[in-house]
PyMOL Python script that loads the backbone (N, CA, C, O; Angstrom):
from pymol import cmd

cmd.read_pdbstr("""\
ATOM      1  N   MET A   1       3.198  12.941   2.149  1.00  0.00           N
ATOM      2  CA  MET A   1       3.729  11.670   1.711  1.00  0.00           C
ATOM      3  C   MET A   1       5.033  11.394   2.443  1.00  0.00           C
ATOM      4  O   MET A   1       5.840  12.299   2.656  1.00  0.00           O
ATOM      5  N   PRO A   2       5.235  10.135   2.829  1.00  0.00           N
ATOM      6  CA  PRO A   2       6.441   9.795   3.591  1.00  0.00           C
ATOM      7  C   PRO A   2       7.691   9.740   2.727  1.00  0.00           C
ATOM      8  O   PRO A   2       7.625   9.527   1.516  1.00  0.00           O
ATOM      9  N   THR A   3       8.808   9.934   3.365  1.00  0.00           N
ATOM     10  CA  THR A   3      10.115   9.835   2.717  1.00  0.00           C
ATOM     11  C   THR A   3      10.786   8.555   3.200  1.00  0.00           C
ATOM     12  O   THR A   3      10.905   8.323   4.403  1.00  0.00           O
ATOM     13  N   TYR A   4      11.218   7.737   2.269  1.00  0.00           N
ATOM     14  CA  TYR A   4      11.874   6.479   2.593  1.00  0.00           C
ATOM     15  C   TYR A   4      13.349   6.560   2.247  1.00  0.00           C
ATOM     16  O   TYR A   4      13.722   7.172   1.246  1.00  0.00           O
ATOM     17  N   ALA A   5      14.190   5.945   3.072  1.00  0.00           N
ATOM     18  CA  ALA A   5      15.627   5.897   2.825  1.00  0.00           C
ATOM     19  C   ALA A   5      15.966   4.550   2.200  1.00  0.00           C
ATOM     20  O   ALA A   5      15.496   3.506   2.652  1.00  0.00           O
ATOM     21  N   TYR A   6      16.785   4.589   1.160  1.00  0.00           N
ATOM     22  CA  TYR A   6      17.219   3.376   0.462  1.00  0.00           C
ATOM     23  C   TYR A   6      18.738   3.336   0.434  1.00  0.00           C
ATOM     24  O   TYR A   6      19.400   4.372   0.487  1.00  0.00           O
ATOM     25  N   ALA A   7      19.285   2.118   0.349  1.00  0.00           N
ATOM     26  CA  ALA A   7      20.729   1.926   0.189  1.00  0.00           C
ATOM     27  C   ALA A   7      20.962   0.795  -0.805  1.00  0.00           C
ATOM     28  O   ALA A   7      20.293  -0.238  -0.761  1.00  0.00           O
ATOM     29  N   CYS A   8      21.909   1.005  -1.689  1.00  0.00           N
ATOM     30  CA  CYS A   8      22.254  -0.002  -2.695  1.00  0.00           C
ATOM     31  C   CYS A   8      23.134  -1.067  -2.048  1.00  0.00           C
ATOM     32  O   CYS A   8      24.067  -0.750  -1.310  1.00  0.00           O
ATOM     33  N   THR A   9      22.829  -2.331  -2.332  1.00  0.00           N
ATOM     34  CA  THR A   9      23.631  -3.418  -1.770  1.00  0.00           C
ATOM     35  C   THR A   9      24.918  -3.640  -2.566  1.00  0.00           C
ATOM     36  O   THR A   9      25.862  -4.252  -2.067  1.00  0.00           O
ATOM     37  N   ALA A  10      24.950  -3.145  -3.794  1.00  0.00           N
ATOM     38  CA  ALA A  10      26.136  -3.345  -4.635  1.00  0.00           C
ATOM     39  C   ALA A  10      27.177  -2.243  -4.442  1.00  0.00           C
ATOM     40  O   ALA A  10      28.337  -2.530  -4.149  1.00  0.00           O
ATOM     41  N   CYS A  11      26.765  -0.983  -4.605  1.00  0.00           N
ATOM     42  CA  CYS A  11      27.741   0.116  -4.559  1.00  0.00           C
ATOM     43  C   CYS A  11      27.684   0.923  -3.257  1.00  0.00           C
ATOM     44  O   CYS A  11      28.576   1.733  -3.006  1.00  0.00           O
ATOM     45  N   GLY A  12      26.660   0.719  -2.427  1.00  0.00           N
ATOM     46  CA  GLY A  12      26.570   1.437  -1.157  1.00  0.00           C
ATOM     47  C   GLY A  12      25.946   2.814  -1.271  1.00  0.00           C
ATOM     48  O   GLY A  12      25.886   3.543  -0.281  1.00  0.00           O
ATOM     49  N   HIS A  13      25.476   3.192  -2.467  1.00  0.00           N
ATOM     50  CA  HIS A  13      24.843   4.504  -2.672  1.00  0.00           C
ATOM     51  C   HIS A  13      23.583   4.603  -1.802  1.00  0.00           C
ATOM     52  O   HIS A  13      22.756   3.691  -1.781  1.00  0.00           O
ATOM     53  N   ARG A  14      23.454   5.714  -1.092  1.00  0.00           N
ATOM     54  CA  ARG A  14      22.283   5.942  -0.228  1.00  0.00           C
ATOM     55  C   ARG A  14      21.504   7.128  -0.762  1.00  0.00           C
ATOM     56  O   ARG A  14      22.084   8.133  -1.173  1.00  0.00           O
ATOM     57  N   PHE A  15      20.174   7.003  -0.750  1.00  0.00           N
ATOM     58  CA  PHE A  15      19.322   8.087  -1.229  1.00  0.00           C
ATOM     59  C   PHE A  15      17.951   7.992  -0.581  1.00  0.00           C
ATOM     60  O   PHE A  15      17.578   6.953  -0.037  1.00  0.00           O
ATOM     61  N   ASP A  16      17.209   9.085  -0.647  1.00  0.00           N
ATOM     62  CA  ASP A  16      15.856   9.162  -0.114  1.00  0.00           C
ATOM     63  C   ASP A  16      14.872   9.273  -1.267  1.00  0.00           C
ATOM     64  O   ASP A  16      15.178   9.855  -2.307  1.00  0.00           O
ATOM     65  N   ALA A  17      13.687   8.709  -1.071  1.00  0.00           N
ATOM     66  CA  ALA A  17      12.642   8.784  -2.087  1.00  0.00           C
ATOM     67  C   ALA A  17      11.320   9.119  -1.411  1.00  0.00           C
ATOM     68  O   ALA A  17      10.942   8.488  -0.424  1.00  0.00           O
ATOM     69  N   VAL A  18      10.621  10.114  -1.945  1.00  0.00           N
ATOM     70  CA  VAL A  18       9.299  10.477  -1.444  1.00  0.00           C
ATOM     71  C   VAL A  18       8.280   9.647  -2.207  1.00  0.00           C
ATOM     72  O   VAL A  18       8.132   9.788  -3.421  1.00  0.00           O
ATOM     73  N   GLN A  19       7.574   8.777  -1.480  1.00  0.00           N
ATOM     74  CA  GLN A  19       6.633   7.866  -2.111  1.00  0.00           C
ATOM     75  C   GLN A  19       5.331   7.826  -1.330  1.00  0.00           C
ATOM     76  O   GLN A  19       5.302   8.100  -0.131  1.00  0.00           O
ATOM     77  N   SER A  20       4.270   7.487  -2.017  1.00  0.00           N
ATOM     78  CA  SER A  20       2.975   7.280  -1.389  1.00  0.00           C
ATOM     79  C   SER A  20       2.988   5.920  -0.696  1.00  0.00           C
ATOM     80  O   SER A  20       3.824   5.068  -0.998  1.00  0.00           O
ATOM     81  N   PHE A  21       2.057   5.723   0.234  1.00  0.00           N
ATOM     82  CA  PHE A  21       1.951   4.435   0.911  1.00  0.00           C
ATOM     83  C   PHE A  21       1.610   3.323  -0.084  1.00  0.00           C
ATOM     84  O   PHE A  21       2.010   2.175   0.109  1.00  0.00           O
ATOM     85  N   SER A  22       0.881   3.655  -1.131  1.00  0.00           N
ATOM     86  CA  SER A  22       0.452   2.648  -2.093  1.00  0.00           C
ATOM     87  C   SER A  22       1.500   2.357  -3.177  1.00  0.00           C
ATOM     88  O   SER A  22       1.346   1.396  -3.931  1.00  0.00           O
ATOM     89  N   ASP A  23       2.559   3.169  -3.269  1.00  0.00           N
ATOM     90  CA  ASP A  23       3.608   2.937  -4.267  1.00  0.00           C
ATOM     91  C   ASP A  23       4.428   1.700  -3.902  1.00  0.00           C
ATOM     92  O   ASP A  23       4.629   1.396  -2.726  1.00  0.00           O
ATOM     93  N   ALA A  24       4.895   0.997  -4.928  1.00  0.00           N
ATOM     94  CA  ALA A  24       5.766  -0.160  -4.711  1.00  0.00           C
ATOM     95  C   ALA A  24       7.154   0.322  -4.286  1.00  0.00           C
ATOM     96  O   ALA A  24       7.597   1.403  -4.676  1.00  0.00           O
ATOM     97  N   ALA A  25       7.828  -0.496  -3.482  1.00  0.00           N
ATOM     98  CA  ALA A  25       9.180  -0.156  -3.034  1.00  0.00           C
ATOM     99  C   ALA A  25      10.132  -0.174  -4.221  1.00  0.00           C
ATOM    100  O   ALA A  25       9.970  -0.971  -5.145  1.00  0.00           O
ATOM    101  N   LEU A  26      11.128   0.710  -4.190  1.00  0.00           N
ATOM    102  CA  LEU A  26      12.131   0.749  -5.258  1.00  0.00           C
ATOM    103  C   LEU A  26      13.022  -0.487  -5.170  1.00  0.00           C
ATOM    104  O   LEU A  26      13.277  -0.993  -4.077  1.00  0.00           O
ATOM    105  N   THR A  27      13.494  -0.968  -6.308  1.00  0.00           N
ATOM    106  CA  THR A  27      14.326  -2.174  -6.330  1.00  0.00           C
ATOM    107  C   THR A  27      15.651  -1.965  -7.041  1.00  0.00           C
ATOM    108  O   THR A  27      16.553  -2.790  -6.902  1.00  0.00           O
ATOM    109  N   GLU A  28      15.796  -0.866  -7.813  1.00  0.00           N
ATOM    110  CA  GLU A  28      16.985  -0.669  -8.615  1.00  0.00           C
ATOM    111  C   GLU A  28      17.697   0.630  -8.260  1.00  0.00           C
ATOM    112  O   GLU A  28      17.059   1.673  -8.110  1.00  0.00           O
ATOM    113  N   CYS A  29      19.010   0.566  -8.126  1.00  0.00           N
ATOM    114  CA  CYS A  29      19.839   1.729  -7.813  1.00  0.00           C
ATOM    115  C   CYS A  29      19.948   2.624  -9.038  1.00  0.00           C
ATOM    116  O   CYS A  29      20.151   2.142 -10.152  1.00  0.00           O
ATOM    117  N   SER A  30      19.813   3.927  -8.827  1.00  0.00           N
ATOM    118  CA  SER A  30      19.914   4.879  -9.936  1.00  0.00           C
ATOM    119  C   SER A  30      21.366   5.088 -10.374  1.00  0.00           C
ATOM    120  O   SER A  30      21.605   5.577 -11.478  1.00  0.00           O
ATOM    121  N   GLU A  31      22.332   4.729  -9.538  1.00  0.00           N
ATOM    122  CA  GLU A  31      23.752   4.917  -9.860  1.00  0.00           C
ATOM    123  C   GLU A  31      24.329   3.745 -10.657  1.00  0.00           C
ATOM    124  O   GLU A  31      24.954   3.931 -11.701  1.00  0.00           O
ATOM    125  N   CYS A  32      24.099   2.520 -10.133  1.00  0.00           N
ATOM    126  CA  CYS A  32      24.758   1.373 -10.767  1.00  0.00           C
ATOM    127  C   CYS A  32      23.778   0.313 -11.277  1.00  0.00           C
ATOM    128  O   CYS A  32      24.186  -0.620 -11.968  1.00  0.00           O
ATOM    129  N   GLY A  33      22.503   0.446 -10.949  1.00  0.00           N
ATOM    130  CA  GLY A  33      21.515  -0.537 -11.385  1.00  0.00           C
ATOM    131  C   GLY A  33      21.421  -1.745 -10.482  1.00  0.00           C
ATOM    132  O   GLY A  33      20.710  -2.700 -10.795  1.00  0.00           O
ATOM    133  N   GLY A  34      22.133  -1.718  -9.358  1.00  0.00           N
ATOM    134  CA  GLY A  34      22.113  -2.839  -8.418  1.00  0.00           C
ATOM    135  C   GLY A  34      20.836  -2.872  -7.581  1.00  0.00           C
ATOM    136  O   GLY A  34      19.967  -2.011  -7.716  1.00  0.00           O
ATOM    137  N   LEU A  35      20.741  -3.854  -6.737  1.00  0.00           N
ATOM    138  CA  LEU A  35      19.584  -4.055  -5.875  1.00  0.00           C
ATOM    139  C   LEU A  35      19.618  -3.075  -4.696  1.00  0.00           C
ATOM    140  O   LEU A  35      20.660  -2.910  -4.062  1.00  0.00           O
ATOM    141  N   VAL A  36      18.500  -2.433  -4.402  1.00  0.00           N
ATOM    142  CA  VAL A  36      18.420  -1.528  -3.253  1.00  0.00           C
ATOM    143  C   VAL A  36      17.506  -2.116  -2.193  1.00  0.00           C
ATOM    144  O   VAL A  36      16.607  -2.907  -2.480  1.00  0.00           O
ATOM    145  N   ARG A  37      17.764  -1.704  -0.961  1.00  0.00           N
ATOM    146  CA  ARG A  37      16.937  -2.126   0.178  1.00  0.00           C
ATOM    147  C   ARG A  37      16.504  -0.901   0.956  1.00  0.00           C
ATOM    148  O   ARG A  37      17.233   0.087   1.037  1.00  0.00           O
ATOM    149  N   LYS A  38      15.302  -0.973   1.534  1.00  0.00           N
ATOM    150  CA  LYS A  38      14.832   0.113   2.400  1.00  0.00           C
ATOM    151  C   LYS A  38      15.636   0.096   3.684  1.00  0.00           C
ATOM    152  O   LYS A  38      15.960  -0.961   4.224  1.00  0.00           O
ATOM    153  N   GLN A  39      15.945   1.274   4.155  1.00  0.00           N
ATOM    154  CA  GLN A  39      16.650   1.425   5.421  1.00  0.00           C
ATOM    155  C   GLN A  39      15.639   1.820   6.482  1.00  0.00           C
ATOM    156  O   GLN A  39      14.863   2.753   6.279  1.00  0.00           O
ATOM    157  N   TYR A  40      15.637   1.138   7.589  1.00  0.00           N
ATOM    158  CA  TYR A  40      14.701   1.441   8.671  1.00  0.00           C
ATOM    159  C   TYR A  40      15.467   2.046   9.829  1.00  0.00           C
ATOM    160  O   TYR A  40      16.488   1.510  10.260  1.00  0.00           O
ATOM    161  N   GLY A  41      14.972   3.159  10.327  1.00  0.00           N
ATOM    162  CA  GLY A  41      15.599   3.836  11.446  1.00  0.00           C
ATOM    163  C   GLY A  41      14.553   4.202  12.472  1.00  0.00           C
ATOM    164  O   GLY A  41      13.406   3.762  12.399  1.00  0.00           O
ATOM    165  N   SER A  42      14.954   4.995  13.410  1.00  0.00           N
ATOM    166  CA  SER A  42      14.007   5.428  14.437  1.00  0.00           C
ATOM    167  C   SER A  42      13.032   6.431  13.835  1.00  0.00           C
ATOM    168  O   SER A  42      13.391   7.210  12.952  1.00  0.00           O
ATOM    169  N   ILE A  43      11.836   6.402  14.307  1.00  0.00           N
ATOM    170  CA  ILE A  43      10.807   7.300  13.798  1.00  0.00           C
ATOM    171  C   ILE A  43      10.669   8.496  14.717  1.00  0.00           C
ATOM    172  O   ILE A  43      11.004   8.417  15.899  1.00  0.00           O
ATOM    173  N   GLY A  44      10.190   9.580  14.196  1.00  0.00           N
ATOM    174  CA  GLY A  44      10.065  10.812  14.965  1.00  0.00           C
ATOM    175  C   GLY A  44       8.706  10.964  15.616  1.00  0.00           C
ATOM    176  O   GLY A  44       7.919  11.825  15.223  1.00  0.00           O
ATOM    177  N   VAL A  45       8.424  10.135  16.608  1.00  0.00           N
ATOM    178  CA  VAL A  45       7.147  10.208  17.309  1.00  0.00           C
ATOM    179  C   VAL A  45       7.399  10.665  18.733  1.00  0.00           C
ATOM    180  O   VAL A  45       8.261  10.120  19.422  1.00  0.00           O
ATOM    181  N   THR A  46       6.662  11.647  19.170  1.00  0.00           N
ATOM    182  CA  THR A  46       6.752  12.107  20.554  1.00  0.00           C
ATOM    183  C   THR A  46       5.387  12.015  21.196  1.00  0.00           C
ATOM    184  O   THR A  46       4.392  12.423  20.597  1.00  0.00           O
ATOM    185  N   PHE A  47       5.323  11.494  22.387  1.00  0.00           N
ATOM    186  CA  PHE A  47       4.070  11.400  23.117  1.00  0.00           C
ATOM    187  C   PHE A  47       4.015  12.528  24.128  1.00  0.00           C
ATOM    188  O   PHE A  47       4.736  12.518  25.125  1.00  0.00           O
ATOM    189  N   ASN A  48       3.156  13.503  23.864  1.00  0.00           N
ATOM    190  CA  ASN A  48       3.004  14.649  24.756  1.00  0.00           C
ATOM    191  C   ASN A  48       1.616  14.619  25.383  1.00  0.00           C
ATOM    192  O   ASN A  48       0.689  14.021  24.836  1.00  0.00           O
ATOM    193  N   GLY A  49       1.487  15.255  26.509  1.00  0.00           N
ATOM    194  CA  GLY A  49       0.191  15.330  27.157  1.00  0.00           C
ATOM    195  C   GLY A  49       0.122  14.415  28.361  1.00  0.00           C
ATOM    196  O   GLY A  49       1.075  13.700  28.669  1.00  0.00           O
ATOM    197  N   SER A  50      -0.996  14.443  29.029  1.00  0.00           N
ATOM    198  CA  SER A  50      -1.138  13.637  30.235  1.00  0.00           C
ATOM    199  C   SER A  50      -1.406  12.184  29.875  1.00  0.00           C
ATOM    200  O   SER A  50      -2.000  11.887  28.838  1.00  0.00           O
ATOM    201  N   GLY A  51      -0.963  11.289  30.738  1.00  0.00           N
ATOM    202  CA  GLY A  51      -1.203   9.875  30.551  1.00  0.00           C
ATOM    203  C   GLY A  51      -0.071   9.110  29.915  1.00  0.00           C
ATOM    204  O   GLY A  51      -0.153   7.885  29.825  1.00  0.00           O
ATOM    205  N   PHE A  52       0.984   9.766  29.467  1.00  0.00           N
ATOM    206  CA  PHE A  52       2.064   9.072  28.800  1.00  0.00           C
ATOM    207  C   PHE A  52       3.264   8.818  29.709  1.00  0.00           C
ATOM    208  O   PHE A  52       4.152   8.043  29.353  1.00  0.00           O
ATOM    209  N   TYR A  53       3.302   9.442  30.846  1.00  0.00           N
ATOM    210  CA  TYR A  53       4.444   9.316  31.717  1.00  0.00           C
ATOM    211  C   TYR A  53       4.047   8.612  32.998  1.00  0.00           C
ATOM    212  O   TYR A  53       2.905   8.721  33.446  1.00  0.00           O
ATOM    213  N   ARG A  54       4.986   7.890  33.589  1.00  0.00           N
ATOM    214  CA  ARG A  54       4.716   7.131  34.804  1.00  0.00           C
ATOM    215  C   ARG A  54       4.303   8.050  35.943  1.00  0.00           C
ATOM    216  O   ARG A  54       3.506   7.651  36.792  1.00  0.00           O
ATOM    217  N   THR A  55       4.818   9.251  35.982  1.00  0.00           N
ATOM    218  CA  THR A  55       4.528  10.164  37.084  1.00  0.00           C
ATOM    219  C   THR A  55       3.179  10.862  36.950  1.00  0.00           C
ATOM    220  O   THR A  55       2.749  11.532  37.889  1.00  0.00           O
ATOM    221  N   ASP A  56       2.494  10.725  35.805  1.00  0.00           N
ATOM    222  CA  ASP A  56       1.204  11.393  35.629  1.00  0.00           C
ATOM    223  C   ASP A  56       0.132  10.862  36.557  1.00  0.00           C
ATOM    224  O   ASP A  56      -0.752  11.617  36.964  1.00  0.00           O
ATOM    225  N   SER A  57       0.182   9.586  36.905  1.00  0.00           N
ATOM    226  CA  SER A  57      -0.874   8.998  37.716  1.00  0.00           C
ATOM    227  C   SER A  57      -0.595   9.098  39.203  1.00  0.00           C
ATOM    228  O   SER A  57      -1.444   8.729  40.015  1.00  0.00           O
ATOM    229  N   ARG A  58       0.553   9.582  39.568  1.00  0.00           N
ATOM    230  CA  ARG A  58       0.898   9.681  40.991  1.00  0.00           C
ATOM    231  C   ARG A  58       0.353  10.973  41.585  1.00  0.00           C
ATOM    232  O   ARG A  58       0.355  12.030  40.953  1.00  0.00           O
ATOM    233  N   SER A  59      -0.109  10.847  42.815  1.00  0.00           N
ATOM    234  CA  SER A  59      -0.553  12.046  43.512  1.00  0.00           C
ATOM    235  C   SER A  59       0.596  12.562  44.369  1.00  0.00           C
ATOM    236  O   SER A  59       1.374  11.775  44.909  1.00  0.00           O
ATOM    237  N   THR A  60       0.701  13.858  44.493  1.00  0.00           N
ATOM    238  CA  THR A  60       1.764  14.440  45.312  1.00  0.00           C
ATOM    239  C   THR A  60       1.295  14.488  46.753  1.00  0.00           C
ATOM    240  O   THR A  60       0.132  14.780  47.028  1.00  0.00           O
ATOM    241  N   SER A  61       2.198  14.203  47.661  1.00  0.00           N
ATOM    242  CA  SER A  61       1.822  14.181  49.070  1.00  0.00           C
ATOM    243  C   SER A  61       2.483  15.298  49.859  1.00  0.00           C
ATOM    244  O   SER A  61       2.397  15.309  51.087  1.00  0.00           O
ATOM    245  N   SER A  62       3.138  16.234  49.194  1.00  0.00           N
ATOM    246  CA  SER A  62       3.766  17.328  49.910  1.00  0.00           C
ATOM    247  C   SER A  62       2.706  18.321  50.373  1.00  0.00           C
ATOM    248  O   SER A  62       1.746  18.562  49.640  1.00  0.00           O
ATOM    249  N   PRO A  63       2.843  18.904  51.561  1.00  0.00           N
ATOM    250  CA  PRO A  63       1.816  19.801  52.094  1.00  0.00           C
ATOM    251  C   PRO A  63       1.658  21.084  51.282  1.00  0.00           C
ATOM    252  O   PRO A  63       0.571  21.662  51.256  1.00  0.00           O
ATOM    253  N   ALA A  64       2.708  21.534  50.625  1.00  0.00           N
ATOM    254  CA  ALA A  64       2.612  22.784  49.872  1.00  0.00           C
ATOM    255  C   ALA A  64       1.733  22.632  48.642  1.00  0.00           C
ATOM    256  O   ALA A  64       1.016  23.565  48.279  1.00  0.00           O
ATOM    257  N   SER A  65       1.774  21.470  47.990  1.00  0.00           N
ATOM    258  CA  SER A  65       1.012  21.318  46.764  1.00  0.00           C
ATOM    259  C   SER A  65      -0.423  20.880  47.015  1.00  0.00           C
ATOM    260  O   SER A  65      -1.298  21.166  46.198  1.00  0.00           O
ATOM    261  N   SER A  66      -0.695  20.183  48.139  1.00  0.00           N
ATOM    262  CA  SER A  66      -2.050  19.720  48.399  1.00  0.00           C
ATOM    263  C   SER A  66      -2.784  20.595  49.406  1.00  0.00           C
ATOM    264  O   SER A  66      -3.969  20.380  49.661  1.00  0.00           O
ATOM    265  N   GLY A  67      -2.112  21.555  49.968  1.00  0.00           N
ATOM    266  CA  GLY A  67      -2.624  22.285  51.125  1.00  0.00           C
ATOM    267  C   GLY A  67      -3.825  23.168  50.873  1.00  0.00           C
ATOM    268  O   GLY A  67      -4.005  23.755  49.806  1.00  0.00           O
ATOM    269  N   GLU A  68      -4.648  23.231  51.928  1.00  0.00           N
ATOM    270  CA  GLU A  68      -5.800  24.125  51.887  1.00  0.00           C
ATOM    271  C   GLU A  68      -5.355  25.570  52.098  1.00  0.00           C
ATOM    272  O   GLU A  68      -5.984  26.500  51.592  1.00  0.00           O
ATOM    273  N   SER A  69      -4.259  25.753  52.853  1.00  0.00           N
ATOM    274  CA  SER A  69      -3.816  27.105  53.150  1.00  0.00           C
ATOM    275  C   SER A  69      -3.393  27.845  51.893  1.00  0.00           C
ATOM    276  O   SER A  69      -3.644  29.043  51.764  1.00  0.00           O
ATOM    277  N   SER A  70      -2.745  27.135  50.951  1.00  0.00           N
ATOM    278  CA  SER A  70      -2.332  27.811  49.723  1.00  0.00           C
ATOM    279  C   SER A  70      -3.544  28.181  48.887  1.00  0.00           C
ATOM    280  O   SER A  70      -3.537  29.213  48.215  1.00  0.00           O
ATOM    281  N   GLY A  71      -4.591  27.355  48.916  1.00  0.00           N
ATOM    282  CA  GLY A  71      -5.798  27.651  48.159  1.00  0.00           C
ATOM    283  C   GLY A  71      -6.548  28.836  48.747  1.00  0.00           C
ATOM    284  O   GLY A  71      -7.076  29.656  47.995  1.00  0.00           O
ATOM    285  N   SER A  72      -6.613  28.952  50.097  1.00  0.00           N
ATOM    286  CA  SER A  72      -7.345  30.057  50.712  1.00  0.00           C
ATOM    287  C   SER A  72      -6.593  31.369  50.545  1.00  0.00           C
ATOM    288  O   SER A  72      -7.212  32.419  50.370  1.00  0.00           O
ATOM    289  N   SER A  73      -5.262  31.320  50.597  1.00  0.00           N
ATOM    290  CA  SER A  73      -4.511  32.559  50.417  1.00  0.00           C
ATOM    291  C   SER A  73      -4.609  33.044  48.975  1.00  0.00           C
ATOM    292  O   SER A  73      -4.602  34.248  48.719  1.00  0.00           O
ATOM    293  N   THR A  74      -4.699  32.123  48.051  1.00  0.00           N
ATOM    294  CA  THR A  74      -4.837  32.503  46.649  1.00  0.00           C
ATOM    295  C   THR A  74      -6.179  33.167  46.409  1.00  0.00           C
ATOM    296  O   THR A  74      -6.264  34.164  45.693  1.00  0.00           O
ATOM    297  N   SER A  75      -7.234  32.614  47.008  1.00  0.00           N
ATOM    298  CA  SER A  75      -8.555  33.190  46.795  1.00  0.00           C
ATOM    299  C   SER A  75      -8.677  34.558  47.467  1.00  0.00           C
ATOM    300  O   SER A  75      -9.368  35.433  46.945  1.00  0.00           O
ATOM    301  N   SER A  76      -8.015  34.765  48.627  1.00  0.00           N
ATOM    302  CA  SER A  76      -8.084  36.075  49.274  1.00  0.00           C
ATOM    303  C   SER A  76      -7.304  37.113  48.472  1.00  0.00           C
ATOM    304  O   SER A  76      -7.698  38.278  48.427  1.00  0.00           O
ATOM    305  N   LYS A  77      -6.212  36.708  47.845  1.00  0.00           N
ATOM    306  CA  LYS A  77      -5.454  37.633  47.007  1.00  0.00           C
ATOM    307  C   LYS A  77      -6.259  38.031  45.781  1.00  0.00           C
ATOM    308  O   LYS A  77      -6.192  39.176  45.335  1.00  0.00           O
ATOM    309  N   LYS A  78      -7.018  37.092  45.237  1.00  0.00           N
ATOM    310  CA  LYS A  78      -7.840  37.395  44.075  1.00  0.00           C
ATOM    311  C   LYS A  78      -8.935  38.381  44.437  1.00  0.00           C
ATOM    312  O   LYS A  78      -9.227  39.295  43.665  1.00  0.00           O
ATOM    313  N   SER A  79      -9.548  38.207  45.611  1.00  0.00           N
ATOM    314  CA  SER A  79     -10.638  39.105  45.994  1.00  0.00           C
ATOM    315  C   SER A  79     -10.103  40.501  46.279  1.00  0.00           C
ATOM    316  O   SER A  79     -10.784  41.484  45.986  1.00  0.00           O
ATOM    317  N   GLU A  80      -8.881  40.619  46.852  1.00  0.00           N
ATOM    318  CA  GLU A  80      -8.296  41.929  47.096  1.00  0.00           C
ATOM    319  C   GLU A  80      -7.978  42.639  45.785  1.00  0.00           C
ATOM    320  O   GLU A  80      -8.174  43.847  45.656  1.00  0.00           O
ATOM    321  N   ALA A  81      -7.488  41.878  44.825  1.00  0.00           N
ATOM    322  CA  ALA A  81      -7.128  42.481  43.536  1.00  0.00           C
ATOM    323  C   ALA A  81      -8.359  42.952  42.795  1.00  0.00           C
ATOM    324  O   ALA A  81      -8.311  43.981  42.121  1.00  0.00           O
ATOM    325  N   SER A  82      -9.465  42.227  42.900  1.00  0.00           N
ATOM    326  CA  SER A  82     -10.678  42.638  42.187  1.00  0.00           C
ATOM    327  C   SER A  82     -11.406  43.757  42.912  1.00  0.00           C
ATOM    328  O   SER A  82     -12.194  44.471  42.292  1.00  0.00           O
ATOM    329  N   ALA A  83     -11.162  43.938  44.238  1.00  0.00           N
ATOM    330  CA  ALA A  83     -11.839  44.968  45.009  1.00  0.00           C
ATOM    331  C   ALA A  83     -11.273  46.362  44.720  1.00  0.00           C
ATOM    332  O   ALA A  83     -12.011  47.348  44.744  1.00  0.00           O
ATOM    333  N   SER A  84      -9.961  46.447  44.446  1.00  0.00           N
ATOM    334  CA  SER A  84      -9.376  47.761  44.182  1.00  0.00           C
ATOM    335  C   SER A  84      -9.206  47.959  42.685  1.00  0.00           C
ATOM    336  O   SER A  84      -8.441  47.223  42.061  1.00  0.00           O
ATOM    337  N   PRO A  85      -9.885  48.918  42.091  1.00  0.00           N
ATOM    338  CA  PRO A  85      -9.770  49.139  40.657  1.00  0.00           C
ATOM    339  C   PRO A  85      -8.425  49.740  40.284  1.00  0.00           C
ATOM    340  O   PRO A  85      -7.816  50.452  41.083  1.00  0.00           O
ATOM    341  N   ALA A  86      -7.969  49.463  39.096  1.00  0.00           N
ATOM    342  CA  ALA A  86      -6.693  49.969  38.610  1.00  0.00           C
ATOM    343  C   ALA A  86      -6.880  51.430  38.208  1.00  0.00           C
ATOM    344  O   ALA A  86      -7.930  51.790  37.676  1.00  0.00           O
ATOM    345  N   PRO A  87      -5.870  52.286  38.455  1.00  0.00           N
ATOM    346  CA  PRO A  87      -5.993  53.693  38.058  1.00  0.00           C
ATOM    347  C   PRO A  87      -6.037  53.813  36.525  1.00  0.00           C
ATOM    348  O   PRO A  87      -5.299  53.135  35.810  1.00  0.00           O
ATOM    349  N   ALA A  88      -6.899  54.673  36.058  1.00  0.00           N
ATOM    350  CA  ALA A  88      -7.070  54.871  34.614  1.00  0.00           C
ATOM    351  C   ALA A  88      -6.087  55.904  34.094  1.00  0.00           C
ATOM    352  O   ALA A  88      -5.792  56.889  34.770  1.00  0.00           O
ATOM    353  N   GLY A  89      -5.575  55.673  32.876  1.00  0.00           N
ATOM    354  CA  GLY A  89      -4.720  56.654  32.222  1.00  0.00           C
ATOM    355  C   GLY A  89      -3.281  56.632  32.655  1.00  0.00           C
ATOM    356  O   GLY A  89      -2.549  57.574  32.354  1.00  0.00           O
ATOM    357  N   SER A  90      -2.833  55.597  33.353  1.00  0.00           N
ATOM    358  CA  SER A  90      -1.429  55.560  33.788  1.00  0.00           C
ATOM    359  C   SER A  90      -0.545  55.016  32.740  1.00  0.00           C
ATOM    360  O   SER A  90       0.665  54.916  32.943  1.00  0.00           O
TER     361      SER A  90
END
""", "prot")
cmd.dss("prot")
cmd.show_as("cartoon", "prot")
cmd.util.cbc("prot")
cmd.orient("prot")
């Protein structure tokens, strides 16, 4: 359930209330009985993952990141590592 922030327009008392989406908004201050209003602030939403940033759709043009040479050297290193078994009991 969401937490809503309220502030009294008469005395300035600020408080939070945990309410359901279907609950009616509070209208009365618990301190002085004055009128309260909901306070709206920034929400805590973060967009993570691919597709949310301008740089996600750009392709890199540097030779090191797109190069075939880096891919072939990686595959040869993998084959060398799998060809020699690790010593047992070390």
